[in-house]
C-alpha positions as CSV (number, residue, x, y, z in Angstrom):
1,X,-11.7,1.0,2.8
2,X,-11.1,1.6,-0.8
3,X,-11.1,-1.6,-2.5
4,X,-9.6,-2.2,-5.7
5,X,-11.5,-2.4,-9.3
6,X,-11.6,-6.2,-10.5
7,X,-10.3,-6.0,-14.1
8,X,-11.3,-9.2,-16.6
9,X,-10.2,-10.1,-19.6
10,X,-7.9,-12.5,-21.8
11,X,-5.0,-10.3,-21.4
12,X,-5.2,-9.9,-17.5
13,X,-5.7,-13.4,-17.3
14,X,-2.9,-13.9,-19.5
15,X,-0.4,-11.9,-17.1
16,X,-1.9,-12.8,-13.9
17,X,-1.2,-16.4,-15.0
18,X,2.5,-15.5,-15.6
19,X,2.9,-14.2,-11.9
20,X,4.6,-16.0,-9.4
21,X,3.3,-17.3,-6.0
22,X,6.3,-14.8,-4.7
23,X,5.6,-11.7,-6.6
24,X,1.9,-12.4,-6.0
25,X,2.7,-12.5,-2.2
26,X,5.0,-9.4,-2.3
27,X,2.3,-7.1,-4.4
28,X,-0.3,-8.4,-1.6
29,X,1.8,-7.3,1.3
30,X,3.0,-3.9,-0.2
31,X,-0.5,-3.1,-1.0
32,X,-1.4,-3.7,2.0
33,X,0.4,-1.5,3.7
34,X,-0.1,1.3,1.4
35,X,-4.3,0.9,2.3
36,X,-3.4,0.8,5.9
37,X,-1.2,4.3,5.5
38,X,-4.2,5.4,3.3
39,X,-6.8,4.6,5.9
40,X,-4.7,6.5,8.7
41,X,-4.4,9.8,6.3
42,X,-8.4,9.7,5.9
43,X,-8.7,8.5,9.4
44,X,-6.7,12.1,10.5
45,X,-8.2,14.2,7.6
46,X,-4.5,14.7,6.3
47,X,-4.4,15.7,2.7
48,X,-1.3,13.7,0.4
49,X,0.1,17.0,0.7
50,X,0.1,17.7,4.3
51,X,1.2,14.4,5.1
52,X,4.4,14.8,2.6
53,X,5.0,18.0,4.7
54,X,5.3,16.1,7.9
55,X,7.1,13.4,6.3
56,X,9.8,15.8,4.7
57,X,8.9,14.1,1.4
58,X,7.5,15.6,-2.0
59,X,4.2,14.5,-2.9
60,X,4.8,12.6,-5.4
61,X,6.8,10.4,-3.6
62,X,3.4,9.9,-1.0
63,X,1.5,9.0,-4.1
64,X,3.9,6.1,-4.6
65,X,4.2,5.3,-1.9
66,X,0.1,4.9,-1.7
67,X,0.1,2.9,-5.3
68,X,1.2,0.0,-3.7
69,X,4.5,-1.0,-5.4
70,X,6.8,0.6,-3.1
71,X,9.6,-1.2,-1.2
72,X,9.6,0.5,2.7
73,X,12.7,0.6,4.6
74,X,12.0,-0.1,8.6
75,X,13.1,3.5,9.5
76,X,10.6,4.7,7.2
77,X,8.2,2.3,8.7
78,X,8.8,3.7,12.2
79,X,8.7,7.8,10.9
80,X,5.2,6.9,9.2
81,X,3.9,5.5,12.3
82,X,5.3,8.7,14.4
83,X,3.9,11.0,11.9
84,X,0.4,9.8,12.1
85,X,0.6,8.2,15.7
86,X,-0.6,4.2,14.6
87,X,1.5,1.5,16.0
88,X,2.5,-1.5,14.5
89,X,1.9,-1.3,10.5
90,X,1.0,-5.2,9.4
91,X,2.6,-6.4,6.7
92,X,-0.6,-8.5,6.0
93,X,-0.6,-11.0,3.5
94,X,-4.2,-10.5,2.0
95,X,-4.0,-13.1,-0.3
96,X,-5.8,-15.2,2.4
97,X,-8.5,-13.2,3.0
98,X,-9.0,-12.1,-0.5
99,X,-9.2,-14.0,-4.1
100,X,-5.7,-13.9,-5.4
101,X,-4.9,-11.2,-7.6
């Protein structure tokens, strides 16, 4: 599992303070989905380029998906599950199990 680095500093703290709880939750859920997809890719030994080919996408789009900022459609999530042979990608609230962003 990939764990994000913790960044600190006055500017970072100021930015974090101005992010709404709703936005923090959205970010957390999107990053959780990205982490699940990345874990499935690693488990199967697929590169981003191979996955892009299997999905009929450009590698740059896969990079966006794995950045944790992409807003997936249900159809895309179902196709990811099919291609990676996984079930039930979970839209998890990671904020409950980790420290807040």
